[in-house]
C-alpha positions in Angstrom: -33.1 11.2 -14.9 -30.9 13.5 -12.8 -27.5 12.5 -11.4 -28.9 12.4 -7.9 -31.6 9.9 -8.6 -29.3 7.6 -10.7 -26.3 7.7 -8.3 -25.2 4.4 -6.9 -23.2 5.0 -3.7 -21.5 2.7 -1.1 -20.3 4.1 2.1 -16.6 4.4 3.1 -16.7 3.9 6.9 -13.0 4.2 7.6 -9.5 3.9 6.3 -6.2 3.1 7.9 -2.7 3.1 6.5 0.4 1.7 8.1 4.1 1.7 7.4 6.3 -1.0 9.0 9.8 0.3 9.2 12.0 -2.7 8.6 15.5 -1.5 7.6 17.2 -4.9 8.5 14.9 -6.6 6.0 15.9 -4.4 3.1 18.6 -7.0 2.3 15.9 -9.5 1.5 14.2 -7.3 -1.1 14.3 -8.9 -4.5 16.9 -6.4 -6.0 19.2 -6.1 -2.9 19.2 -9.9 -2.5 20.3 -10.5 -6.1 22.9 -7.7 -6.2 24.4 -8.4 -2.8 24.9 -12.1 -3.7 26.8 -11.0 -6.8 28.7 -8.2 -5.0 28.9 -8.8 -1.2 30.5 -5.4 -0.7 27.2 -3.8 -1.5 25.8 -5.3 1.7 28.1 -3.2 3.8 27.3 -0.1 1.8 23.7 -0.6 2.2 23.9 -1.1 6.0 25.7 2.2 6.3 22.8 4.0 4.7 19.9 2.5 6.6 17.6 5.0 8.5 16.7 4.8 12.1 13.1 4.7 13.3 13.1 8.4 14.2 14.2 9.4 10.7 11.6 7.2 9.1 8.8 8.7 11.3 9.8 12.3 10.7 10.2 11.8 6.9 7.6 14.2 5.4 6.1 11.7 2.9 5.6 9.3 5.7 3.7 11.9 7.7 1.5 12.5 4.7 0.9 8.8 4.3 -0.4 8.4 7.9 -2.4 11.6 7.8 -0.5 14.0 9.9 0.1 16.5 7.1 -1.9 17.1 3.9 -0.1 16.0 0.7 -0.6 19.5 -0.7 1.7 20.8 2.1 4.7 18.8 0.8 5.3 21.3 -2.0 5.9 24.0 0.6 8.4 21.9 2.7 12.2 22.3 2.1 14.0 19.6 0.2 15.6 17.1 0.3 12.9 15.7 2.5 15.2 13.0 3.9 17.4 15.7 5.4 14.7 18.3 6.2 12.7 16.1 8.7 9.6 17.3 10.5 10.3 18.3 14.1 8.0 16.7 16.7 6.7 14.2 14.2 4.8 11.2 15.8 4.4 7.6 14.7 0.6 7.8 15.3 -1.3 9.6 12.6 -4.9 10.7 12.1 -5.6 7.7 10.0 -2.4 5.6 10.2 0.8 4.7 12.0 4.5 3.8 11.6 5.4 0.5 13.2 8.9 0.0 14.6 10.9 -3.0 13.4 11.1 -4.9 16.7 7.3 -4.7 17.1 7.0 -6.0 13.6 9.1 -9.0 14.4 6.9 -9.8 17.4 3.8 -9.5 15.2 5.5 -11.7 12.7 6.1 -14.4 15.3 2.5 -14.0 16.6 1.1 -14.7 13.1 3.2 -17.8 12.4 1.2 -21.0 12.6 3.9 -23.3 11.1 7.0 -22.8 13.3 8.7 -20.8 10.6 9.9 -18.0 12.9 12.3 -18.5 15.8 13.2 -15.6 18.1 16.2 -15.4 20.4 15.0 -15.8 23.9 17.1 -13.0 25.5 16.1 -10.5 22.8 12.4 -11.3 23.2 12.6 -11.0 27.0 14.2 -7.6 26.5 11.2 -6.2 24.6 8.8 -3.8 26.4 5.2 -5.0 26.8 5.7 -8.6 25.9 3.0 -8.9 24.7 0.0 -10.8 24.1 1.4 -12.5 21.1 0.6 -16.1 22.0 3.6 -18.3 22.4 6.3 -17.5 19.8 9.0 -20.1 19.3 12.0 -19.0 21.5 15.5 -20.4 21.1 18.9 -19.8 22.6 21.5 -17.7 20.8 23.4 -20.9 19.9 20.3 -22.5 18.4 19.5 -19.4 16.3 23.1 -19.4 14.9 22.8 -23.1 14.1 19.5 -22.6 12.2 21.1 -19.8 10.1 24.1 -22.0 9.4 21.7 -24.6 8.0 20.1 -22.1 5.7 17.4 -20.3 7.6 17.2 -16.6 6.9 18.8 -14.5 9.7 16.7 -11.8 11.3 18.6 -8.8 12.6 18.0 -5.9 14.8 20.9 -3.7 14.0 24.0 -5.8 14.4 22.3 -8.2 16.8 21.1 -11.6 15.4 17.7 -11.9 17.0 15.9 -14.7 15.1 15.7 -17.0 12.1 13.1 -17.7 9.4 13.0 -21.3 8.1 11.9 -22.8 4.9 8.8 -25.1 4.9 10.1 -27.5 2.3 13.6 -28.3 1.1 12.8 -28.5 -2.6 9.7 -26.3 -3.2 10.8 -22.9 -4.3 7.4 -21.5 -3.4 7.9 -22.6 0.2 11.5 -21.3 0.4 12.3 -19.1 3.4 12.5 -15.8 1.5 9.2 -16.4 -0.3 7.4 -17.4 3.0 8.8 -14.3 4.7 7.3 -12.2 1.9 4.0 -13.9 2.4 3.9 -13.7 6.2 5.0 -10.1 6.1 2.1 -9.2 3.8 -0.3 -11.1 6.1 1.0 -9.4 9.3 1.0 -5.8 7.9 -2.5 -6.2 6.4 -3.8 -7.7 9.6 -2.3 -4.8 11.6 -4.1 -2.2 9.4 -7.4 -4.1 9.6 -7.2 -4.5 13.3 -6.4 -0.8 13.7 -9.2 0.5 11.5 -11.6 -1.7 13.5 -10.3 -0.2 16.8 -10.5 3.3 15.4 -14.1 2.8 14.4 -15.0 0.8 17.5 -16.1 -1.9 15.1 -16.3 -5.5 16.3 -14.3 -7.6 13.7 -17.0 -10.2 13.9 -19.4 -7.7 12.2 -17.3 -7.9 9.0 -18.9 -10.3 6.4 -16.2 -10.4 3.7 -12.5 -9.6 3.4 -10.8 -8.9 0.0 -7.0 -8.9 -0.1 -5.3 -7.1 -2.9 -1.8 -7.7 -1.6 0.7 -8.4 -4.3 1.9 -11.7 -3.0 0.5 -14.8 -4.7 0.5 -17.4 -1.9 0.8 -21.1 -2.9 3.1 -24.1 -3.3 4.7 -25.9 -6.2 1.4 -27.3 -7.3 -0.5 -24.0 -7.3 1.9 -21.1 -7.0 -0.8 -18.4 -6.8 -3.6 -20.3 -5.1 -4.0 -17.4 -2.8 -6.7 -16.5 -0.2 -4.4 -14.5 1.9 -7.6 -12.6 2.7 -8.9 -15.5 4.8 -5.7 -15.8 6.7 -5.8 -12.1 7.4 -9.4 -12.3 8.5 -8.5 -15.2 10.9 -5.6 -13.2 12.4 -7.9 -10.3 13.2 -10.8 -12.3 14.5 -13.3 -11.8 11.7 -14.7 -15.2 12.5 -17.9 -14.7 10.6 -16.2 -13.5 7.4 -15.0 -15.3 4.4 -12.8 -13.7 1.7 -10.7 -14.0 -1.4 -7.8 -12.3 -3.2 -8.0 -9.9 -6.1 -4.9 -9.6 -8.3 -4.4 -6.9 -11.0 -0.8 -5.8 -10.5 -0.7 -2.2 -9.3 -4.4 -1.7 -10.1 -5.4 -4.4 -7.7 -6.7 -2.2 -4.9 -9.1 -0.3 -7.2 -10.6 -3.6 -8.5 -10.9 -4.8 -5.0 -12.7 -1.7 -3.9 -15.2 -2.0 -6.8 -15.8 -5.6 -6.1 -16.2 -5.0 -2.4 -18.6 -2.1 -3.0 -20.6 -4.3 -5.4 -21.0 -6.9 -2.7 -22.4 -4.3 -0.4 -24.7 -2.7 -3.0 -26.1 -6.1 -4.1 -26.8 -7.1 -0.5 -24.5 -10.1 -0.6 -22.5 -8.6 2.3 -23.2 -5.8 4.8 -19.6 -4.9 5.8 -16.6 -5.6 3.5 -13.0 -5.0 4.4 -10.5 -4.3 1.5 -7.0 -4.9 2.7 -3.4 -5.1 1.4 -0.2 -5.9 3.1 3.3 -4.7 2.3 5.5 -6.1 -0.5 8.8 -7.2 1.0 10.2 -8.1 -2.4 10.1 -4.4 -3.3 12.2 -3.2 -0.4 15.3 -1.5 -1.7 14.3 -1.7 -5.4 16.3 1.5 -6.2 18.9 1.2 -3.4 21.9 1.3 -5.8 20.8 4.7 -7.2 20.4 6.0 -3.7 23.8 4.8 -2.7 25.4 6.4 -5.7 23.9 9.7 -4.8 24.9 9.4 -1.2 21.3 9.2 -0.1 19.8 7.0 2.7 18.0 3.9 1.5 14.4 5.2 1.4 12.6 2.0 0.4 12.8 0.6 3.9 9.0 0.4 4.8 6.2 -2.1 4.1 3.1 -0.2 3.3 -0.4 -1.6 4.1 -4.0 -0.3 4.3 -7.5 -1.4 5.3 -10.8 0.1 4.2 -14.3 -0.7 5.6 -17.2 -0.5 3.2 -20.9 -0.6 4.1 -24.2 0.9 3.1 -24.0 4.6 2.3 -25.2 7.0 5.1 -26.5 10.5 4.6 -23.7 13.1 4.5 -20.9 10.6 4.7 -18.1 9.9 2.1 -18.9 7.2 -0.4 -17.8 5.5 -3.6 -19.8 6.1 -6.7 -20.2 2.7 -8.2 -21.9 4.2 -11.2 -18.6 6.0 -11.9 -16.5 2.8 -11.9 -14.4 2.4 -15.1 -12.1 -0.1 -16.5 -9.5 0.0 -19.2 -10.8 -2.2 -22.1 -8.7 -4.7 -24.0 -8.9 -2.7 -27.3 -8.2 0.7 -25.9 -4.5 0.7 -26.3 -1.9 1.6 -23.6 -1.0 5.2 -24.5 -1.3 7.8 -21.7 -4.0 9.5 -23.6 -6.1 6.3 -24.0 -5.7 5.7 -20.3 -6.9 9.2 -19.4 -9.8 9.0 -21.8 -11.0 5.6 -20.5 -10.3 6.1 -16.8 -11.1 9.8 -16.4 -13.0 11.5 -19.2 -15.5 8.7 -20.1 -16.6 7.8 -16.6 -17.0 11.5 -15.7 -19.0 12.0 -18.9 -21.4 9.3 -17.7 -22.2 11.5 -14.7 -22.5 14.7 -16.8 -19.1 15.9 -15.5 -16.0 17.4 -17.1 -12.3 16.9 -16.1 -12.4 20.4 -14.5 -15.3 19.3 -12.3 -13.0 17.1 -10.2 -11.5 18.8 -7.2 -8.7 16.3 -6.7 -7.2 13.4 -8.7 -5.5 10.5 -6.9 -3.1 8.8 -9.3 0.1 6.8 -9.0 1.5 8.8 -6.1 5.0 7.4 -6.0 7.4 9.5 -4.0 9.6 11.4 -6.5 12.4 11.5 -4.0 12.7 7.8 -4.5 12.0 7.5 -8.2 13.7 10.5 -9.8 17.3 9.6 -8.7 16.9 6.2 -10.4 15.8 7.7 -13.7 12.1 6.7 -13.3 10.9 10.3 -13.3 8.2 12.0 -11.3 5.3 9.6 -11.9 2.4 11.6 -10.5 3.4 14.8 -12.3 3.5 12.9 -15.6 0.0 11.6 -14.9 -1.3 15.0 -14.0 0.2 16.6 -17.1 -1.6 13.9 -19.2 -4.9 14.8 -17.6 -4.2 18.5 -18.1 -3.3 17.9 -21.8 -6.6 16.1 -22.3 -8.5 19.0 -20.7 -6.7 21.3 -23.2 -7.7 19.1 -26.1 -11.3 19.2 -25.0 -11.3 23.0 -24.6 -11.8 22.8 -20.9 -8.7 24.8 -20.0 -6.1 26.7 -22.1 -2.6 25.4 -22.6 -1.3 28.3 -20.4 -3.4 26.9 -17.5 -1.9 23.4 -17.6 0.4 24.0 -14.6 -2.5 25.5 -12.7 -4.5 22.4 -13.4 -1.6 20.2 -12.0 -1.1 22.4 -9.0 -4.8 22.8 -7.9 -6.1 19.3 -8.8 -2.9 17.2 -8.2 -0.3 16.8 -5.5 3.3 15.6 -5.0 3.7 11.9 -4.6 4.3 10.6 -1.0 3.8 6.8 -1.2 6.6 4.2 -0.9 7.4 2.2 -4.1 5.3 -0.8 -3.0 3.5 -1.2 -6.4 -0.2 -1.6 -5.3 0.1 0.9 -2.4 0.9 4.2 -4.4 -1.8 3.5 -7.0 -4.5 6.0 -6.1 -5.7 4.1 -3.0 -3.2 6.0 -0.9 -5.1 9.2 -1.3 -8.5 7.8 -0.1 -7.9 8.6 3.5 -7.2 12.2 2.7 -10.1 12.4 0.4 -12.5 11.0 3.1 -11.3 13.6 5.6 -11.7 16.5 3.1 -15.1 15.3 2.0 -16.3 15.1 5.6 -14.9 18.7 6.2 -16.7 19.8 3.0 -13.4 21.1 1.6 -13.9 19.2 -1.6 -16.9 17.8 -3.5 -15.3 15.1 -5.6 -12.1 13.1 -6.0 -11.3 10.7 -8.8 -9.0 7.8 -8.0 -7.2 6.3 -11.0 -4.8 3.3 -11.0 -2.9 1.6 -13.8 -1.5 -1.9 -13.8 1.5 -3.3 -15.8 0.1 -6.7 -16.9 3.1 -7.2 -19.2 5.3 -7.9 -16.2 3.9 -11.4 -16.0 4.9 -12.1 -19.6 1.4 -13.3 -20.5 0.3 -10.2 -22.5 1.7 -6.9 -23.6 -1.4 -5.1 -22.3 -1.6 -2.5 -19.5 -4.7 -2.2 -17.4 -6.5 0.3 -15.2 -9.5 1.1 -13.0 -11.0 4.2 -11.5 -13.9 5.5 -9.5 -15.2 8.7 -8.0 -15.6 9.4 -4.3 -18.0 12.1 -3.0 -20.5 12.7 -0.1 -23.9 11.2 0.1 -25.7 14.5 0.1 -24.7 15.8 -3.3 
C-alpha cells in the first residue's frame, strides 16, 4: 500500500506559546532559593542583574518563541543577543505573547480558590484595567508585612512588597508556600495559553472534549505527592466545562507523549477536540544564575514558558500530525546519542519510506545556547543535529564534508528558555505549522528526550518523536 493510503493524520488546529516575565520570582527558583539561603549576598547580586520587561520582550530568542521572527533568522543576528535587542519588538506575536509580571500576579490571584494569594490593596488599585479577575483577597500594607513575618512568601514588584503567598498546611511539605506557588504558576500560565489559543481560533472552550497537561509539576499532598490532574484545574479555569482531562508525565519528553495520546483520542473517536497544554516551571527559574552573574550577564532564566495546542480531525490541506510516524525509545535500546537517533528518527522515517535527508526541518531540544553555554552545558541543539548528521553519514545519505550543511539547512539555533519540557521539540511546532501552511516545507520531525534517571528510579533515558506534514501529501 502507498504512503498516502496508509497515512494516519490528526489535525493541528492551532498553537499558542506564552512567556510570563517574572523577574521578582527568580529568587524562588529551586537553585536561587537554595544558594541565597546559604549565601544571602547572592540575593543582592541577583537583583542587580534582573531584566526589565522591555529587555525581555526585545530579546531575540523570545521574539522567535512567540513567532515574530523565524528561528533560522537568529543565526544572522548580532550577539550577544541580550545586548543586541530587537528594536520595535512587541509583546504580541503571531502565535504567542510575553506577559508582564504585574499582569501575571493578577492572573495568579484570579486563579486562587484557597485564599493562598493576598495582594496589597493600594498596589492592586493602581493597576490599569482592573480587571475581571473575580475578587482577589486584598489586604493592607501592614497585613501583608505581618503575613510575611509569619512565614508567607513575599511577592515583590521591584522593591515594592505587593503581596504574600501562604502555605496551605503547617506540616505538609507538599503544601508549603513555595511548592503551591510552583503549582499555581503552572496552572495560571497554561490556562493563559489555552484561553489565548481559543480566542485566536474563535473557538468556544466548551467545544473542547479533553485536556491533557504535560506541565512538570506533580500536584498532590503528603499522601499522594504526584496525584495530579492539573489538566482539569486548567480546563476549569478556562471554562472548558464539557471537558475532562488528565496529566501526562515523562520528564522533558512529556509534551510529545501528550501529543501522541491526544491525537490518539481524536483518531479513535473518543474525543473530537483535545487540548494539550503545559504551564511554566517556576522551580527552574534562575537555574544557571550563578554562571550568568560570574560572566556579568543578566539573569536570562526569568520567564515561565507555556503552550497550548488544539488537536482535531485532519482537514484537507491543513497541518497535521502523522500518528503512524510516532516512535518511542524502547527500554532495551540504550541511551547513547546514536541509539536515540536511530529509534526516534531513522526507524520511524523508514516506516514511511523516508530517509533522514527527506525531512526539511528537525525540532529537537531547542535550549537557548546563550543560557546553557556559559554554564558549561554546551550547545544542546547543535549537539543533537550533529548526531543526526553523523547518522546520515553512516547510512551513506550525505558525505562527511556535508555534515555542517545538514545542520545548517535542517536545524536551527536554540531559542527556548530552560524550562525542561518547553524546549523539547514542542517549541518548534508553531513555526512548523506556519511553514507547512505556507508550503515552505513538506515535513518536520519533532524529537524529544527525557531524563528518567533524575527521579532516582531508573538509569534509563526516554524519548518520543513524530512527524508533522500537510494533509494533501
